[in-house]
N, C-alpha and C positions, 0 to 999 in steps of 0.2 A: 871155935872159929872156921869159917871156909876160905878157900883159896879165892882168888878174884875170877877163875875159870869158872867157878860155881856163883858166882853172882848173878843178879837178875842185870839186864840190861839198864843204863841211866833210865832214869824216868822219861826223861826227853824224847831218847830213842825209843823206848817201849812205847813211847805215845804216838811216834810216827808209825811204827810198825803195827799198832792196833787201828790206827786210823786207816792206813792203806787195806789193811786185811778186811777190817769190820763197818768201814765206812758204808761201802756199797750197801750192805745187806740193813744197815741203820737208815739209810734213805728209803729204802723199800717200807719199812715198819712206818717210818715218821712221815709217807705219804698215805698211809692208811690208818695215821692216829687220827683223823677227822672222820667223827659217824657220817657225815655227809657224803665224803669220800668214800667210805666204807659201803654205804648205801649205795653210790653210784657202781662200784666195782661189783657189789651183789646181783643188782640189774645186769649188768652186763654180762656176769655167768649164765643167766638164761639165755640173753640174745644179744644183738647188737643193737643199739637206740642211736637215736640223732640227738641233738641237746634238746630239741623241742619236745621229745617224746620223754627225756629225762626231766624237765621242767614240768610237765602232767604228771609223771608218776610220784615226782619227789616233794612237788610243792613248793620248789625254790624258785628263785627269779632265774632268768636267762644269763645273766652277766655272773650272778655265784656258780652256775652250774657251769658256766665255761673257763671262769678262774680255776675251780675245782678240777676240770679235765686237763687243763694246763699242766697243772702239779701233778697228776698222775702221768699224763705223756712225759713230763720232763724225769719223771721217776723209772720211764719204762715199762710202765703198768698196762698202759691203753695205747690203743693206735687209732687213728681216724683216717678214712678215706674218703675223699670228695664225690658226692655225688649229686652234680648239679649245683645248687647254692646251698644245702648241706653238708654237712660232715656227717658220715655214719662211723659211730664209735665202737671198738671191740677189745676186748681183753688181749694183750700184746701176745701170750701165749697161755698153753695149758698149766705152767708153774704157778701163775698168778692165779689162776681160779683155784688150784690147790693149797696155796699158802693162805688164801683168804677162807675158803671153804672150809679148811681144818682148823684156823683160828675161830671162825663163827662157831662151829661145832663145839669145839672147847670152851668158849665163853658161854654157851648155851648150856654146856653140862654143869657147869661151876654154878648156876643161879639155882 
């Protein structure tokens, strides 16, 4: 039998710690969980794109691309810069590209 000092935290307390510590990273991976969002990120690792360019490259509708870009922006994975009537989207920072490209290479090696 172990003493109370060696006992793990109560499940509800542990859950709060886990949520605070790992919630943000889970949000990143959740944002990448959609194949279309992954394709958008992949295109943005090559160069910046407008919504219209992504629509043409990926064959999805403008509202759908915009919706997915919104999710990626919310997760902090992409940024947009207004240029006249359009917004030019880019990867938020080099970490995002590394996370995606490493995961992409890993999944390709498993096939």
